[in-house]
KOLZA-749016 format. One line per 4 residues: number of its first residue (from 1); their letters; for each residue z, y, x of N, C-alpha, C. Coordinates in Angstrom, 3 decimals. Layout:
<atoms>
NUM> a> Z/Y/X/Z/Y/X/Z/Y/X | ...
</atoms>
This chain:
<atoms>
1> xxxx> 26.356/-16.888/0.460/25.917/-15.558/0.039/24.782/-15.038/0.918 | 24.922/-15.231/2.242/23.880/-14.776/3.164/22.584/-15.527/2.929 | 22.725/-16.831/2.650/21.534/-17.642/2.400/20.811/-17.162/1.139 | 21.577/-16.808/0.114/20.991/-16.300/-1.122/20.264/-14.985/-0.872
5> xxxx> 20.852/-14.132/-0.035/20.232/-12.842/0.281/18.893/-13.023/0.974 | 18.739/-14.111/1.704/17.487/-14.381/2.416/16.461/-15.083/1.533 | 16.933/-15.964/0.649/16.028/-16.805/-0.140/15.652/-16.165/-1.474 | 16.596/-15.534/-2.152/16.366/-15.033/-3.508/15.191/-14.052/-3.618
9> xxxx> 14.990/-13.140/-2.643/13.833/-12.230/-2.759/12.506/-12.963/-2.907 | 12.375/-14.113/-2.288/11.129/-14.880/-2.370/11.134/-15.807/-3.588 | 12.318/-16.296/-3.947/12.425/-17.142/-5.143/12.056/-16.350/-6.388 | 12.464/-15.087/-6.449/12.136/-14.245/-7.602/10.624/-14.086/-7.728
13> xxxx> 9.945/-13.889/-6.606/8.486/-13.777/-6.623/7.854/-15.045/-7.188 | 8.368/-16.186/-6.742/7.841/-17.472/-7.197/8.117/-17.686/-8.692 | 9.339/-17.411/-9.110/9.740/-17.683/-10.487/9.022/-16.790/-11.491 | 8.820/-15.523/-11.135/8.258/-14.565/-12.082/6.846/-14.111/-11.696
17> xxxx> 6.145/-14.901/-10.893/4.845/-14.438/-10.397/3.851/-14.178/-11.532 | 3.853/-15.045/-12.550/2.892/-14.842/-13.641/3.254/-13.600/-14.455 | 4.541/-13.403/-14.721/4.979/-12.220/-15.463/4.636/-10.945/-14.690 | 4.876/-10.959/-13.386/4.549/-9.801/-12.553/3.062/-9.490/-12.625
21> xxxx> 2.258/-10.541/-12.567/0.797/-10.364/-12.642/0.395/-9.756/-13.984 | 0.949/-10.259/-15.078/0.598/-9.755/-16.404/1.075/-8.312/-16.599 | 2.265/-8.005/-16.091/2.767/-6.628/-16.182/1.909/-5.679/-15.353 | 1.430/-6.159/-14.209/0.560/-5.331/-13.361/-0.756/-5.042/-14.072
25> xxxx> -1.327/-6.054/-14.730/-2.555/-5.839/-15.489/-2.329/-4.855/-16.640 | -1.186/-5.005/-17.301/-0.853/-4.081/-18.388/-0.741/-2.651/-17.859 | -0.136/-2.517/-16.681/0.008/-1.197/-16.048/-1.357/-0.571/-15.786 | -2.294/-1.370/-15.315/-3.643/-0.866/-15.040/-4.359/-0.477/-16.337
29> xxxx> -4.180/-1.284/-17.386/-4.813/-0.970/-18.667/-4.280/0.344/-19.230 | -2.979/0.556/-19.088/-2.377/1.812/-19.562/-2.909/2.984/-18.741 | -3.039/2.774/-17.427/-3.499/3.835/-16.531/-4.890/4.312/-16.915 | -5.766/3.377/-17.291/-7.161/3.739/-17.570/-7.469/3.775/-19.059
33> xxxx> -6.435/3.709/-19.893/-6.648/3.720/-21.337/-7.309/5.029/-21.765 | -8.350/4.922/-22.574/-9.014/6.114/-23.089/-10.078/6.682/-22.176 | -10.163/6.198/-20.940/-11.182/6.717/-20.018/-12.501/5.986/-20.247 | -13.588/6.667/-19.976/-14.917/6.109/-20.220/-15.211/4.965/-19.260
37> xxxx> -14.835/5.148/-18.009/-15.181/4.163/-16.979/-14.142/3.064/-16.804 | -12.941/3.266/-17.343/-11.916/2.228/-17.279/-11.608/1.787/-15.849 | -11.647/0.455/-15.621/-11.299/-0.107/-14.317/-12.242/0.362/-13.205 | -13.407/0.868/-13.581/-14.351/1.338/-12.560/-13.768/2.494/-11.743
41> xxxx> -12.771/3.178/-12.328/-12.148/4.279/-11.580/-11.442/3.785/-10.331 | -11.044/2.516/-10.331/-10.406/1.960/-9.132/-11.378/1.935/-7.960 | -12.684/1.923/-8.248/-13.704/1.979/-7.202/-14.255/3.389/-7.031 | -14.324/4.144/-8.144/-14.890/5.483/-8.077/-13.979/6.457/-7.338
45> xxxx> -12.656/6.335/-7.528/-11.729/7.265/-6.875/-11.852/7.238/-5.352 | -11.738/6.066/-4.702/-11.905/6.063/-3.245/-13.309/6.468/-2.814 | -14.317/6.180/-3.651/-15.688/6.562/-3.315/-15.836/8.083/-3.320 | -15.232/8.742/-4.307/-15.265/10.202/-4.355/-14.509/10.809/-3.183
49> xxxx> -13.364/10.198/-2.825/-12.620/10.639/-1.641/-13.484/10.536/-0.402 | -14.205/9.432/-0.307/-15.078/9.195/0.843/-16.125/10.299/0.952 | -16.753/10.650/-0.171/-17.788/11.681/-0.153/-17.233/13.027/0.290 | -16.042/13.369/-0.197/-15.424/14.649/0.156/-15.099/14.698/1.645
53> xxxx> -14.418/13.663/2.163/-14.012/13.666/3.565/-15.212/13.496/4.500 | -16.218/12.755/4.075/-17.424/12.619/4.903/-18.119/13.969/5.033 | -18.231/14.691/3.922/-18.821/16.027/3.977/-18.010/16.939/4.890 | -16.687/16.865/4.761/-15.816/17.737/5.541/-15.922/17.454/7.038
57> xxxx> -15.848/16.170/7.417/-15.778/15.820/8.841/-17.141/15.640/9.504 | -18.141/15.217/8.739/-19.472/15.000/9.331/-20.323/16.259/9.249 | -20.324/16.899/8.071/-21.181/18.067/7.881/-20.523/19.348/8.389 | -19.267/19.573/7.997/-18.593/20.821/8.351/-18.100/20.796/9.791
61> xxxx> -17.330/19.752/10.166/-16.756/19.703/11.508/-17.618/18.952/12.523 | -18.801/18.514/12.082/-19.787/17.893/12.982/-19.224/16.683/13.729 | -18.521/15.805/13.017/-18.032/14.574/13.635/-19.226/13.652/13.899 | -19.432/13.315/15.165/-20.610/12.518/15.542/-20.295/11.030/15.684
65> xxxx> -19.113/10.605/15.258/-18.741/9.192/15.374/-19.716/8.315/14.600 | -20.063/7.198/15.189/-21.023/6.292/14.576/-20.429/5.640/13.325 | -21.177/5.676/12.245/-20.777/5.048/10.987/-19.381/5.521/10.536 | -19.153/6.821/10.637/-17.833/7.364/10.285/-17.403/7.015/8.850
69> xxxx> -18.311/7.065/7.854/-17.879/6.718/6.484/-17.259/5.324/6.381 | -17.764/4.364/7.165/-17.194/3.016/7.141/-15.786/3.043/7.736 | -15.626/3.785/8.829/-14.304/3.902/9.460/-13.301/4.488/8.460 | -13.699/5.577/7.821/-12.794/6.243/6.888/-12.482/5.354/5.693
73> xxxx> -13.518/4.742/5.116/-13.337/3.949/3.902/-12.458/2.733/4.152 | -12.626/2.092/5.317/-11.830/0.893/5.622/-10.366/1.240/5.864 | -10.074/2.506/6.152/-8.689/2.937/6.342/-8.060/3.533/5.099 | -8.863/4.277/4.321/-8.301/4.969/3.154/-7.926/4.001/2.041
77> xxxx> -8.646/2.869/1.939/-8.345/1.913/0.864/-6.940/1.322/0.994 | -6.557/0.753/2.155/-5.183/0.254/2.275/-4.147/1.367/2.242 | -4.527/2.568/2.737/-3.578/3.688/2.658/-3.304/4.046/1.205 | -4.349/4.089/0.379/-4.158/4.385/-1.044/-3.264/3.340/-1.706
81> xxxx> -3.465/2.096/-1.348/-2.606/1.039/-1.888/-1.146/1.317/-1.547 | -0.884/1.656/-0.295/0.487/1.929/0.145/1.055/3.171/-0.534 | 0.339/4.289/-0.461/0.887/5.559/-0.943/1.057/5.576/-2.461 | 0.081/5.040/-3.197/0.213/4.989/-4.659/1.349/4.062/-5.078
85> xxxx> 1.502/2.953/-4.359/2.603/2.031/-4.665/3.952/2.718/-4.456 | 4.068/3.477/-3.379/5.331/4.167/-3.094/5.647/5.199/-4.175 | 4.636/5.969/-4.584/4.863/6.997/-5.589/5.204/6.380/-6.942 | 4.462/5.368/-7.337/4.704/4.756/-8.651/6.008/3.962/-8.662
89> xxxx> 6.346/3.337/-7.554/7.606/2.596/-7.484/8.799/3.537/-7.563 | 8.648/4.735/-7.045/9.738/5.718/-7.092/10.177/5.983/-8.526 | 9.215/6.057/-9.444/9.518/6.328/-10.854/9.685/5.058/-11.685 | 9.505/3.904/-11.061/9.390/2.665/-11.834/10.639/2.328/-12.642
93> xxxx> 11.816/2.500/-12.079/13.050/2.137/-12.792/13.274/3.076/-13.969 | 13.032/4.361/-13.756/13.225/5.346/-14.823/12.220/5.121/-15.955 | 10.963/4.868/-15.599/9.927/4.692/-16.624/10.070/3.370/-17.371 | 10.783/2.415/-16.781/11.000/1.120/-17.447/12.472/0.979/-17.835
97> xxxx> 13.031/2.049/-18.339/14.469/2.090/-18.659/14.890/0.951/-19.587 | 14.121/0.705/-20.641/14.511/-0.326/-21.607/14.516/-1.710/-20.972 | 13.538/-1.980/-20.104/13.482/-3.289/-19.452/14.654/-3.464/-18.489 | 15.033/-2.374/-17.824/16.103/-2.444/-16.822/17.475/-2.561/-17.473
101> xxxx> 17.688/-1.823/-18.576/19.025/-1.756/-19.165/19.263/-2.755/-20.296 | 18.187/-3.193/-20.980/18.381/-4.031/-22.166/17.784/-5.417/-22.036 | 17.187/-5.698/-20.917/16.542/-6.991/-20.733/17.322/-7.827/-19.722 | 17.172/-9.128/-19.850/17.816/-10.028/-18.892/16.932/-10.270/-17.670
105> xxxx> 15.737/-9.706/-17.694/14.834/-9.866/-16.560/15.347/-9.081/-15.358 | 15.124/-9.570/-14.147/15.572/-8.842/-12.945/14.866/-7.484/-12.834 | 15.621/-6.445/-12.535/15.049/-5.101/-12.431/14.070/-4.997/-11.259 | 14.217/-5.875/-10.275/13.323/-5.834/-9.113/11.855/-6.001/-9.514
109> xxxx> 11.636/-6.646/-10.644/10.269/-6.909/-11.108/9.491/-5.612/-11.311 | 10.165/-4.576/-11.818/9.439/-3.344/-12.137/8.896/-2.683/-10.874 | 9.606/-2.818/-9.771/9.141/-2.251/-8.496/7.968/-3.071/-7.958 | 8.144/-4.378/-7.944/7.097/-5.259/-7.413/5.819/-5.132/-8.238
113> xxxx> 5.968/-4.937/-9.557/4.795/-4.789/-10.422/3.922/-3.624/-9.998 | 4.543/-2.509/-9.606/3.762/-1.332/-9.174/2.964/-1.636/-7.911 | 3.557/-2.402/-7.023/2.856/-2.771/-5.782/1.689/-3.705/-6.097 | 1.908/-4.643/-7.008/0.855/-5.605/-7.368/-0.286/-4.910/-8.108
117> xxxx> 0.015/-3.968/-8.988/-1.047/-3.279/-9.726/-1.958/-2.509/-8.775 | -1.373/-1.917/-7.748/-2.189/-1.195/-6.764/-2.870/-2.154/-5.790 | -2.304/-3.333/-5.615/-2.996/-4.372/-4.851/-4.278/-4.783/-5.579 | -4.190/-4.945/-6.892/-5.377/-5.290/-7.684/-6.431/-4.195/-7.549
121> xxxx> -5.982/-2.942/-7.590/-6.887/-1.811/-7.376/-7.594/-1.930/-6.034 | -6.819/-2.271/-5.008/-7.380/-2.411/-3.663/-8.427/-3.525/-3.624 | -8.101/-4.655/-4.215/-9.024/-5.794/-4.212/-10.324/-5.457/-4.950 | -10.224/-4.650/-6.011/-11.411/-4.243/-6.749/-12.297/-3.297/-5.940
125> xxxx> -11.697/-2.629/-4.947/-12.442/-1.671/-4.127/-13.143/-2.327/-2.941 | -12.716/-3.525/-2.570/-13.281/-4.187/-1.392/-14.793/-4.429/-1.515 | -15.316/-4.833/-2.686/-16.780/-4.992/-2.778/-17.548/-3.723/-2.408 | -16.988/-2.542/-2.750/-17.639/-1.285/-2.368/-17.669/-1.153/-0.853
129> xxxx> -16.587/-1.554/-0.205/-16.537/-1.512/1.261/-17.603/-2.424/1.863 | -17.747/-3.621/1.307/-18.780/-4.540/1.796/-20.182/-3.946/1.614 | -20.404/-3.254/0.504/-21.696/-2.604/0.283/-21.957/-1.534/1.337 | -20.890/-0.819/1.716/-21.025/0.191/2.771/-21.368/-0.453/4.104
133> xxxx> -20.742/-1.568/4.403/-21.046/-2.283/5.646/-22.516/-2.693/5.685 | -23.006/-3.183/4.559/-24.408/-3.591/4.484/-25.338/-2.379/4.559 | -24.954/-1.286/3.895/-25.781/-0.084/3.886/-25.931/0.504/5.290 | -24.880/0.408/6.082/-24.916/0.928/7.462/-25.314/-0.154/8.470
137> xxxx> -25.765/-1.294/7.943/-26.236/-2.412/8.777/-25.189/-2.863/9.793 | -23.947/-2.898/9.311/-22.852/-3.375/10.145/-22.571/-4.841/9.826 | -22.067/-5.539/10.805/-21.883/-6.981/10.705/-20.650/-7.332/9.862 | -20.829/-8.236/8.910/-19.698/-8.820/8.185/-19.475/-10.204/8.786
141> xxxx> -18.446/-10.322/9.590/-18.259/-11.544/10.373/-17.105/-12.383/9.824 | -16.824/-13.467/10.525/-15.714/-14.348/10.168/-14.372/-13.634/10.265 | -14.363/-12.434/10.855/-13.101/-11.690/10.994/-12.498/-11.328/9.642 | -13.325/-11.315/8.591/-12.783/-11.019/7.259/-11.794/-12.095/6.818
145> xxxx> -11.804/-13.247/7.497/-10.834/-14.302/7.181/-9.408/-13.869/7.514 | -9.290/-12.845/8.364/-7.961/-12.291/8.664/-7.425/-11.464/7.502 | -8.326/-11.044/6.615/-7.942/-10.108/5.563/-6.804/-10.612/4.670 | -6.830/-11.864/4.169/-5.705/-12.328/3.337/-4.356/-12.244/4.051
149> xxxx> -4.345/-12.536/5.350/-3.087/-12.469/6.103/-2.588/-11.036/6.168 | -3.502/-10.100/6.446/-3.117/-8.685/6.545/-2.654/-8.165/5.188 | -3.302/-8.613/4.116/-2.909/-8.191/2.767/-1.505/-8.680/2.437 | -1.182/-9.916/2.803/0.160/-10.455/2.579/1.195/-9.627/3.345
153> xxxx> 0.877/-9.297/4.584/1.784/-8.476/5.395/2.011/-7.126/4.728 | 0.911/-6.487/4.299/1.056/-5.175/3.681/1.813/-5.263/2.359 | 1.603/-6.328/1.611/2.319/-6.470/0.338/3.834/-6.481/0.565 | 4.307/-7.330/1.468/5.751/-7.422/1.699/6.308/-6.134/2.304
157> xxxx> 5.534/-5.513/3.194/6.007/-4.280/3.814/6.085/-3.155/2.788 | 5.057/-3.028/1.968/5.034/-1.975/0.950/6.140/-2.183/-0.082 | 6.284/-3.414/-0.561/7.335/-3.701/-1.544/8.709/-3.416/-0.964 | 8.926/-3.812/0.286/10.216/-3.578/0.924/10.545/-2.104/1.023
161> xxxx> 9.581/-1.309/1.479/9.804/0.135/1.567/9.993/0.742/0.178 | 9.254/0.252/-0.812/9.274/0.838/-2.154/10.628/0.702/-2.840 | 11.385/-0.330/-2.501/12.693/-0.524/-3.128/13.647/0.640/-2.851 | 13.483/1.306/-1.713/14.419/2.378/-1.354/14.243/3.622/-2.228
165> xxxx> 13.052/4.234/-2.303/12.932/5.396/-3.199/13.123/5.041/-4.664 | 12.781/3.798/-5.051/13.009/3.371/-6.440/14.495/3.415/-6.770 | 15.320/3.061/-5.799/16.776/3.096/-5.980/17.288/4.529/-5.960 | 16.904/5.288/-4.957/17.417/6.657/-4.797/17.036/7.545/-5.968
169> xxxx> 15.852/7.334/-6.541/15.384/8.206/-7.611/16.198/8.044/-8.892 | 16.866/6.919/-9.042/17.743/6.732/-10.201/18.924/7.698/-10.124 | 19.431/7.909/-8.919/20.612/8.753/-8.732/20.251/10.217/-8.488 | 19.123/10.455/-7.824/18.706/11.822/-7.484/17.241/11.991/-7.876
173> xxxx> 16.973/12.745/-8.926/15.613/12.829/-9.455/14.677/13.693/-8.596 | 15.219/14.274/-7.524/14.371/15.039/-6.611/13.588/14.133/-5.658 | 13.930/12.864/-5.649/13.334/11.946/-4.665/11.817/11.878/-4.821 | 11.329/11.969/-6.050/9.874/11.870/-6.262/9.145/12.984/-5.523
177> xxxx> 9.639/14.219/-5.644/8.999/15.352/-4.963/9.098/15.198/-3.436 | 10.245/14.698/-2.983/10.420/14.486/-1.544/9.446/13.424/-1.036 | 9.298/12.343/-1.808/8.382/11.277/-1.416/6.945/11.778/-1.347 | 6.585/12.641/-2.280/5.224/13.174/-2.289/4.941/13.945/-1.007
181> xxxx> 5.921/14.737/-0.576/5.769/15.515/0.658/5.715/14.597/1.874 | 6.586/13.595/1.897/6.622/12.655/3.028/5.302/11.910/3.159 | 4.748/11.463/2.037/3.494/10.711/2.066/2.323/11.585/2.512 | 2.335/12.857/2.097/1.290/13.771/2.562/1.372/13.962/4.072
185> xxxx> 2.585/14.069/4.578/2.774/14.207/6.020/2.353/12.936/6.743 | 2.755/11.788/6.208/2.414/10.510/6.830/0.904/10.287/6.882 | 0.204/10.756/5.858/-1.249/10.572/5.825/-1.914/11.168/7.063 | -1.427/12.341/7.476/-2.006/12.997/8.645/-1.462/12.421/9.949
189> xxxx> -0.439/11.567/9.846/0.127/10.927/11.036/-0.380/9.505/11.221 | -1.296/9.090/10.365/-1.887/7.752/10.444/-3.381/7.908/10.680 | -3.954/7.150/11.613/-5.381/7.317/11.929/-6.306/6.770/10.850 | -6.387/7.515/9.750/-7.284/7.150/8.658/-8.571/7.966/8.746
193> xxxx> -8.427/9.282/8.864/-9.617/10.141/8.885/-9.978/10.590/10.295 | -9.201/10.212/11.281/-9.520/10.516/12.673/-9.292/9.274/13.515 | -9.824/9.270/14.722/-9.659/8.152/15.650/-8.428/8.414/16.515 | -7.663/7.368/16.787/-6.451/7.568/17.591/-6.788/8.050/19.002
197> xxxx> -8.001/7.762/19.462/-8.406/8.210/20.807/-8.654/9.714/20.862 | -8.690/10.360/19.699/-8.930/11.802/19.658/-7.654/12.607/19.888 | -6.525/11.944/19.936/-5.264/12.653/20.135/-4.649/12.249/21.477 | -3.827/13.129/22.073/-3.219/12.817/23.372/-2.414/11.522/23.330
201> xxxx> -2.334/10.852/24.471/-1.669/9.552/24.565/-0.223/9.609/24.104 | 0.485/10.694/24.470/1.909/10.776/24.112/2.110/10.825/22.601 | 1.141/11.427/21.884/1.237/11.480/20.426/0.784/10.168/19.794 | -0.102/9.452/20.490/-0.488/8.125/20.006/0.735/7.221/19.924
205> xxxx> 1.587/7.302/20.923/2.800/6.477/20.937/3.701/6.809/19.756 | 3.767/8.099/19.398/4.584/8.502/18.252/4.000/7.967/16.949 | 2.677/8.053/16.830/2.003/7.582/15.622/2.268/6.105/15.385 | 2.242/5.328/16.476/2.371/3.881/16.333/3.828/3.410/16.291
209> xxxx> 4.746/4.369/16.153/6.112/3.991/15.772/6.154/3.599/14.297 | 5.119/4.017/13.574/4.992/3.723/12.152/4.212/2.414/11.985 | 4.810/1.357/11.426/4.089/0.082/11.284/2.859/0.173/10.393 | 2.827/1.143/9.468/1.642/1.307/8.618/0.437/1.707/9.462
213> xxxx> 0.674/2.467/10.524/-0.428/2.857/11.421/-1.047/1.627/12.076 | -0.216/0.650/12.433/-0.728/-0.589/13.017/-1.542/-1.376/11.992 | -1.092/-1.365/10.738/-1.843/-2.055/9.693/-3.234/-1.444/9.522 | -3.286/-0.111/9.495/-4.571/0.577/9.363/-5.471/0.233/10.545
217> xxxx> -4.890/0.158/11.725/-5.663/-0.194/12.922/-6.261/-1.595/12.785 | -5.506/-2.521/12.232/-6.013/-3.889/12.059/-7.173/-3.910/11.065 | -7.062/-3.128/9.992/-8.187/-3.034/9.055/-9.424/-2.480/9.759 | -9.227/-1.496/10.627/-10.348/-0.943/11.394/-10.919/-1.988/12.352
221> xxxx> -10.035/-2.774/12.954/-10.502/-3.842/13.851/-11.434/-4.806/13.110 | -11.039/-5.155/11.890/-11.786/-6.151/11.118/-13.120/-5.598/10.615 | -13.079/-4.398/10.028/-14.260/-3.893/9.334/-15.128/-2.960/10.178 | -14.518/-2.202/11.070/-15.285/-1.184/11.805/-15.593/-1.611/13.246
225> xxxx> -14.568/-1.966/13.989/-14.765/-2.315/15.402/-15.266/-3.743/15.587 | -15.087/-4.572/14.548/-15.524/-5.968/14.595/-14.917/-6.709/15.792 | -13.617/-6.534/15.957/-12.902/-7.237/17.017/-11.728/-8.004/16.400 | -11.359/-9.078/17.030/-10.274/-9.918/16.517/-8.928/-9.209/16.679
229> xxxx> -8.151/-9.082/15.606/-6.809/-8.493/15.741/-5.960/-9.304/16.710 | -5.117/-8.616/17.439/-4.256/-9.311/18.394/-3.257/-10.184/17.644 | -3.237/-11.495/17.911/-2.325/-12.399/17.191/-0.861/-12.009/17.335 | -0.468/-11.517/18.522/0.934/-11.136/18.705/1.295/-9.933/17.849
233> xxxx> 0.313/-9.040/17.611/0.550/-7.887/16.744/0.686/-8.333/15.295 | -0.152/-9.280/14.887/-0.072/-9.834/13.531/1.302/-10.464/13.307 | 1.763/-11.247/14.280/3.070/-11.911/14.156/4.198/-10.897/14.095 | 4.116/-9.865/14.927/5.147/-8.819/14.935/5.189/-8.100/13.590
237> xxxx> 4.018/-7.731/13.065/3.970/-7.031/11.785/4.447/-7.920/10.637 | 4.136/-9.207/10.717/4.606/-10.143/9.691/6.134/-10.213/9.704 | 6.713/-10.286/10.898/8.174/-10.318/11.026/8.791/-9.030/10.475 | 8.210/-7.891/10.851/8.721/-6.601/10.365/8.624/-6.533/8.844
241> xxxx> 7.491/-6.990/8.298/7.284/-6.938/6.848/8.322/-7.769/6.105 | 8.593/-8.963/6.598/9.571/-9.849/5.949/10.967/-9.244/6.014 | 11.315/-8.688/7.170/12.637/-8.058/7.323/12.766/-6.864/6.385 | 11.736/-6.011/6.345/11.753/-4.830/5.472/11.873/-5.258/4.013
245> xxxx> 11.149/-6.306/3.635/11.195/-6.784/2.247/12.587/-7.302/1.884 | 13.175/-8.099/2.745/14.506/-8.667/2.467/15.554/-7.560/2.393 | 15.515/-6.641/3.355/16.502/-5.551/3.383/16.328/-4.648/2.163 | 15.082/-4.249/1.871/14.830/-3.375/0.728/15.218/-4.030/-0.585
249> xxxx> 14.855/-5.300/-0.744/15.179/-6.041/-1.963/16.690/-6.098/-2.169 | 17.421/-6.456/-1.137/18.873/-6.597/-1.267/19.582/-5.263/-1.445 | 19.017/-4.210/-0.869/19.588/-2.879/-1.105/19.451/-2.512/-2.578 | 18.265/-2.693/-3.130/18.026/-2.431/-4.551/18.935/-3.306/-5.410
253> xxxx> 19.019/-4.584/-5.053/19.822/-5.548/-5.813/21.296/-5.146/-5.838 | 21.774/-4.585/-4.737/23.194/-4.215/-4.648/23.535/-2.989/-5.491 | 22.521/-2.197/-5.843/22.760/-0.950/-6.591/22.393/-1.047/-8.070 | 21.651/-2.060/-8.456/21.063/-2.075/-9.798/22.096/-2.203/-10.917
257> xxxx> 23.270/-2.720/-10.632/24.288/-2.899/-11.678/24.771/-1.572/-12.247 | 24.615/-0.491/-11.481/25.095/0.815/-11.955/23.945/1.690/-12.474 | 22.730/1.166/-12.472/21.581/1.955/-12.933/21.778/2.456/-14.361 | 22.329/1.597/-15.226/22.466/1.953/-16.649/23.288/3.222/-16.849
261> xxx> 24.194/3.496/-15.939/25.039/4.700/-16.052/24.249/5.984/-15.821 | 23.102/5.871/-15.118/22.333/7.053/-14.746/21.016/7.184/-15.521 | 20.696/6.170/-16.334/19.428/6.186/-17.070/19.623/6.683/-18.506
</atoms>
C-alpha cells in the first residue's frame, strides 16, 4: 500500500499524459473562446501587468533599479502560473462534476489539467521575456538550460499544493474566496515586484519560509542576475516538490470517493 502511494501519483501522469495535455488545450480554447486575440492573451495579460507595475514603481515611486521591467517580468510569469493554477484547481472538481461522478477516469486528472493549462500559458509567455532581455541588452546565457529543471520543480510543487484546496472546496464552498485572499497576501510576501534586499533581514528569513519565494529567486538568478542557481537549493526544492506532490495527491485520492455526495 505504501509503495502504491509513492508510485501511483507518477504512474497516473505517465498513463494519462496525452489526455491531460488535450484537456489542458481544451481548457485554454474555452478560456479564450470568442475573444479577438485568442491565445495571444496569454502574452498580452502579463505584458499589460508589466506596464502597470513599471509605471507604478519606476515613474511614481522612482525605483532606480537597473532593468527593473526584466526583474518584474521574470518573476510575475511563474507567479501567475502558480496563482492561476491554485485558483482554477480550487474549482476544478466542482466544474468537472460529470467527469468526476460519472466517468471511470481518475478525478486527479481535473486538478492536474488546470496546472498544465497554465503551464502552457507560461511557456507561451517566455518568448516575450526573451524579447525584453534583448530589448534591454541583457545577456541570454547557457543558464536558460536550468529552466526545464525549474519548470519541472514548479509543476510538481504547484500540483501538490493545488490538490488541497481542490479537495476542501468540494466540502466547503467558501474555500475559493479564502484562497483568493491568501494568494493576494502571498503575492506581497514573495519578491516579485520588489528586491529581497529592500526589506530587513529578519523579514527576509520569513519570506523564504515559503518555497515559492525560492523558486522566484531562481528565475531571477537565471534571467535577471545571470548567475548559476545553487545546486543544493535546486535539489532541496526538487525534494520538497516531490514530497508535496505525493502528499497532496494521496490526500485528494483518500477523499475523492465521497465527492459525489457533495456535488
